[in-house]
C-alpha positions in Angstrom: -0.1 0.1 0.0 1.4 3.4 -0.8 1.3 6.6 1.1 -2.3 7.4 -0.1 -3.5 4.4 1.1 -3.9 2.7 -2.4 -2.7 -1.1 -2.6 0.1 -1.7 -4.7 -1.0 -4.7 -6.4 1.4 -7.8 -6.2 3.6 -6.4 -3.6 3.1 -9.1 -1.1 3.6 -11.7 -3.8 7.0 -10.2 -4.9 8.2 -9.9 -1.2 7.6 -13.6 -1.1 9.3 -14.3 -4.1 12.3 -12.3 -2.8 12.4 -14.4 0.1 12.6 -17.5 -1.9 15.5 -16.1 -4.0 17.3 -15.2 -0.7 17.2 -18.8 0.5 17.3 -20.3 -3.0 19.5 -18.3 -5.4 19.0 -21.0 -8.1 15.3 -20.2 -8.5 14.3 -18.5 -11.9 13.0 -15.1 -11.4 9.4 -14.4 -12.3 9.5 -11.4 -14.3 5.8 -10.6 -14.2 5.9 -10.0 -10.6 8.6 -7.6 -11.0 7.1 -5.7 -13.7 3.7 -5.8 -12.1 5.1 -3.7 -9.1 7.7 -1.8 -11.0 4.9 -0.3 -13.2 3.0 0.9 -10.3 6.0 2.9 -8.7 5.5 6.8 -8.3 7.6 9.5 -6.7 5.0 9.2 -3.6 5.1 5.6 -3.2 8.6 4.4 -3.8 10.5 6.0 -0.9 8.7 3.7 1.7 9.0 0.6 -0.6 12.9 1.3 -0.6 13.3 0.6 2.8 11.1 -2.4 2.5 12.5 -4.1 -0.5 16.0 -2.9 -1.4 17.9 -4.5 1.7 16.5 -8.0 0.5 17.6 -7.2 -3.2 21.0 -6.3 -2.1 21.3 -9.3 0.0 20.4 -11.7 -3.2 22.4 -9.8 -5.9 26.0 -10.8 -4.9 25.0 -14.5 -4.8 22.4 -14.7 -7.6 23.9 -17.1 -10.5 21.4 -16.0 -13.3 21.2 -12.8 -15.3 20.6 -10.2 -12.6 19.1 -7.5 -14.9 15.6 -7.4 -13.5 16.6 -7.5 -9.8 18.8 -4.4 -10.8 16.1 -2.5 -12.6 13.9 -2.6 -9.7 17.1 -1.5 -7.3 17.8 1.3 -9.7 14.1 2.7 -9.4 14.2 2.3 -5.5 17.2 4.1 -5.4 16.0 7.3 -7.2 14.7 9.0 -4.2 17.6 8.0 -1.6 20.4 10.1 -0.6 24.0 8.9 -0.5 24.2 8.8 3.2 20.9 6.7 3.0 22.1 4.1 1.1 25.2 3.6 3.3 22.6 2.2 5.7 21.0 -0.2 3.0 24.2 -1.2 1.5 27.5 -2.1 3.0 31.1 -0.9 1.9 31.7 -4.6 1.3 28.8 -5.0 -0.7 29.3 -2.2 -3.1 32.9 -3.3 -3.8 31.8 -6.7 -4.6 29.0 -5.2 -6.8 31.8 -3.1 -8.7 33.9 -6.3 -9.2 30.9 -8.5 -10.3 31.0 -10.2 -13.9 27.5 -8.5 -14.4 27.2 -5.3 -16.1 24.1 -4.4 -14.4 25.2 -5.2 -11.1 28.3 -2.7 -11.7 25.9 -0.1 -13.0 23.7 -0.5 -9.8 26.9 0.1 -7.5 27.8 3.2 -9.5 24.2 4.3 -9.0 24.9 4.5 -5.4 28.1 5.8 -5.6 27.3 8.8 -8.0 24.5 9.9 -5.5 27.5 11.5 -3.5 28.0 14.1 -6.3 24.8 15.8 -5.1 26.7 17.9 -2.6 30.2 18.4 -1.0 29.5 16.7 2.2 28.8 13.5 0.6 31.6 13.7 -1.6 33.9 14.3 1.4 32.4 11.1 3.0 33.1 9.1 -0.1 36.9 10.0 -0.1 37.0 8.1 3.6 36.0 5.2 1.7 39.1 4.3 0.4 38.3 1.1 -0.6 35.3 2.0 -2.7 37.1 5.0 -4.4 40.0 2.4 -5.5 37.1 0.0 -6.8 35.4 2.4 -8.8 38.6 3.6 -10.4 39.5 -0.1 -11.4 36.2 -0.8 -12.6 36.1 2.1 -14.7 39.2 1.5 -16.3 39.4 -2.4 -16.5 35.5 -3.1 -17.5 35.3 -4.7 -20.9 31.7 -3.4 -20.9 31.4 0.0 -22.5 28.2 1.0 -20.8 29.7 0.5 -17.3 32.8 2.4 -18.4 31.0 5.3 -19.6 28.8 5.2 -16.5 31.9 5.1 -14.3 33.6 8.0 -16.2 30.6 10.2 -15.8 30.3 9.4 -12.1 34.0 10.1 -11.5 33.7 13.3 -13.5 30.7 14.7 -11.5 32.1 13.7 -8.2 35.4 15.4 -8.9 33.5 18.5 -10.2 31.5 18.6 -6.7 34.5 18.2 -4.6 36.5 21.0 -6.6 37.4 23.5 -4.2 37.8 26.0 -6.8 33.9 26.7 -7.3 34.5 29.0 -10.5 36.0 26.0 -12.3 33.4 23.6 -10.8 30.6 26.2 -12.1 31.8 25.9 -15.6 32.2 22.2 -15.5 28.6 21.9 -14.3 27.3 24.2 -17.3 29.3 22.1 -19.9 28.2 18.8 -18.3 24.5 19.6 -17.0 25.0 19.4 -13.4 23.2 21.0 -10.6 26.0 23.2 -9.2 25.5 27.0 -8.7 27.6 29.7 -7.4 25.4 29.1 -4.4 26.8 25.5 -3.8 29.6 25.6 -1.1 33.0 24.6 -2.8 34.0 21.2 -2.1 37.0 20.1 0.4 39.5 18.6 -2.4 39.4 15.2 -0.3 38.4 13.1 -3.1 41.4 14.7 -5.3 43.7 14.1 -2.7 42.5 10.5 -2.1 43.2 9.7 -5.8 46.1 11.7 -6.5 47.9 11.8 -3.0 47.3 8.2 -2.1 50.2 6.1 -3.5 48.4 2.8 -4.0 45.8 4.7 -5.9 47.9 7.1 -7.9 50.2 4.1 -9.0 47.2 1.8 -9.8 46.2 4.6 -12.5 49.7 4.0 -14.1 49.8 0.2 -13.9 46.5 0.1 -15.3 46.9 2.2 -18.5 50.7 1.9 -19.3 51.3 -0.1 -22.1 54.3 -1.8 -20.4 52.2 -3.5 -18.1 50.1 -5.6 -20.6 49.5 -9.0 -19.4 47.1 -11.7 -18.6 48.0 -12.3 -14.9 45.9 -11.0 -11.6 45.2 -7.5 -12.0 46.8 -7.1 -15.5 45.1 -6.1 -18.5 45.5 -7.5 -22.1 46.0 -5.4 -25.1 42.4 -4.6 -26.0 41.3 -3.7 -22.5 44.8 -1.8 -22.2 43.5 0.3 -25.3 40.3 0.9 -23.5 41.7 1.9 -20.4 43.8 4.2 -22.1 41.2 6.0 -24.2 39.1 6.3 -21.0 41.7 8.1 -19.0 42.6 10.3 -22.2 38.9 11.4 -22.4 38.5 12.4 -18.7 41.7 14.0 -18.6 40.7 17.5 -20.1 37.8 17.7 -17.7 40.0 17.1 -14.7 42.6 19.5 -16.0 40.0 22.4 -16.4 38.9 21.6 -12.9 42.0 21.3 -10.9 45.4 21.5 -13.2 47.7 21.3 -10.2 46.3 17.9 -9.3 47.2 16.2 -12.4 50.3 18.1 -13.3 52.0 17.5 -10.1 53.0 14.5 -8.0 53.7 13.5 -4.5 55.3 10.4 -6.0 58.2 11.3 -8.2 59.4 7.6 -8.1 56.2 6.2 -9.6 56.3 9.0 -12.4 60.1 8.0 -13.1 59.2 4.1 -12.9 56.6 5.0 -16.0 59.2 6.8 -18.0 59.4 10.4 -17.1 62.3 12.1 -16.6 63.5 14.9 -14.0 61.1 17.8 -14.3 58.3 15.8 -16.0 55.5 15.0 -13.5 51.9 14.3 -13.1 49.3 11.9 -14.6 48.8 14.5 -17.5 52.2 14.4 -18.7 52.2 10.5 -18.5 49.2 10.2 -20.3 49.9 12.8 -23.0 53.7 11.3 -23.6 54.6 7.9 -22.3 51.2 6.0 -21.9 50.6 4.7 -25.4 52.9 2.7 -27.6 52.3 5.0 -30.7 54.0 2.7 -33.2 52.3 -0.6 -32.6 48.8 0.9 -31.6 47.4 3.2 -34.3 43.9 3.7 -33.0 45.5 5.0 -29.6 47.8 7.2 -31.6 44.7 8.9 -33.2 42.9 9.0 -29.6 45.9 10.9 -28.5 46.0 13.4 -31.3 42.3 14.0 -30.6 43.1 14.4 -26.7 45.3 17.6 -27.4 42.6 19.9 -29.2 40.0 18.7 -26.5 42.6 19.5 -23.5 43.5 23.0 -24.9 40.1 23.8 -25.6 38.9 23.1 -21.9 41.8 25.0 -20.8 40.9 27.8 -22.8 37.6 28.2 -21.3 38.5 28.4 -17.8 38.4 31.7 -15.8 42.2 32.1 -15.5 45.3 30.1 -16.3 48.2 30.8 -14.1 51.7 31.4 -15.6 52.8 28.3 -14.2 50.2 26.3 -16.0 51.0 28.0 -19.2 54.8 27.1 -18.6 53.9 23.5 -18.1 51.6 23.2 -21.3 54.4 24.9 -23.4 56.8 22.2 -22.3 54.3 19.5 -22.7 53.7 20.6 -26.2 57.5 21.1 -27.2 57.8 17.5 -25.9 55.2 15.9 -28.1 55.4 17.9 -31.1 59.0 17.5 -31.6 58.6 13.8 -31.9 55.3 13.6 -33.2 54.5 15.8 -36.4 51.2 14.6 -36.9 50.1 16.2 -33.4 51.8 19.4 -34.6 50.2 19.5 -37.9 46.7 19.0 -36.1 47.3 22.0 -33.7 48.2 24.0 -36.6 45.3 23.2 -38.7 43.2 24.1 -35.8 44.6 27.3 -35.6 44.1 28.2 -39.3 40.7 27.1 -39.3 38.2 29.8 -39.3 35.6 27.5 -38.0 37.7 26.6 -35.0 36.6 28.4 -31.7 38.0 31.7 -31.0 39.1 31.0 -27.5 41.1 28.0 -28.4 42.9 29.8 -31.4 43.9 32.7 -29.2 45.0 30.1 -26.4 47.0 28.1 -28.9 48.7 31.5 -30.2 49.5 32.3 -26.3 51.1 28.9 -26.0 53.4 29.3 -29.0 54.6 32.6 -27.8 58.3 32.4 -26.6 58.6 29.0 -28.3 
């Protein structure tokens, strides 16, 4: 029965079915029972049902051996009105990590749907940043999943979380307008705790390098084969422009120079941005990833050209980076030159390219 006293047809039968599934996981799902209840869900009657049904669904999912899509679809509907902190009372940290590592894409997406709720306000992203193992599992799933939909959902969640956690509200405001987030100047700035969790936690920082470097291709535990390595590299390159526009120091500096050096960087070269732009991809053997790197630079520079202000230190870094890359890759140089000469290129990007070429 919903809050208006209108009974939800089939609810008790669904609950009985869930109890059977809980104790007999091999039982086939009765799709009609799920559909009957799901079609009756409204904004009004969903919240009380969330507390009533969702905990049982979360208990069933980790051990359910068949296709869990029907279970996940109902769980996603029940999750909509619930806040991040409320979900933590319904799903344990261990359950979320297990769901992220599940071979089922729909179960991965359910876990990501819980985590991305922390992007609704800075306080929730701060809470998430303390949950180190969940952050690590989210990043690993994002880079290592072979499922495109899961990778895209994880990438969006990560970008939105970092935008909300950004302690430079002007940068987050721009990002919110570009990506349709509900962030305004009235939203308090984040504390940057999630940024620090990712870039100042040695194990997590090194994991990004390990999963993306072409030097670590393999089939052993925690390694990625060639195809998955390319996917991981492409995913990192797609999100880095957004990260750089939000917090350039975070992606262009390092707290662990020994990690940077281990993956090919020399003295004075640092940060995940430098690694991704220069030493991450085997351009000679992976043509598609070489094209992705070529496309990466205009996107990075266009995002930077739209930021409110770019410091002199940032300009020096970008000039040095471009000198290093274009000196060894003529295709990137020609790509940027063609953009600068194209009358249809955004004027902000053309001006930014012109400024970067000064003093070179």
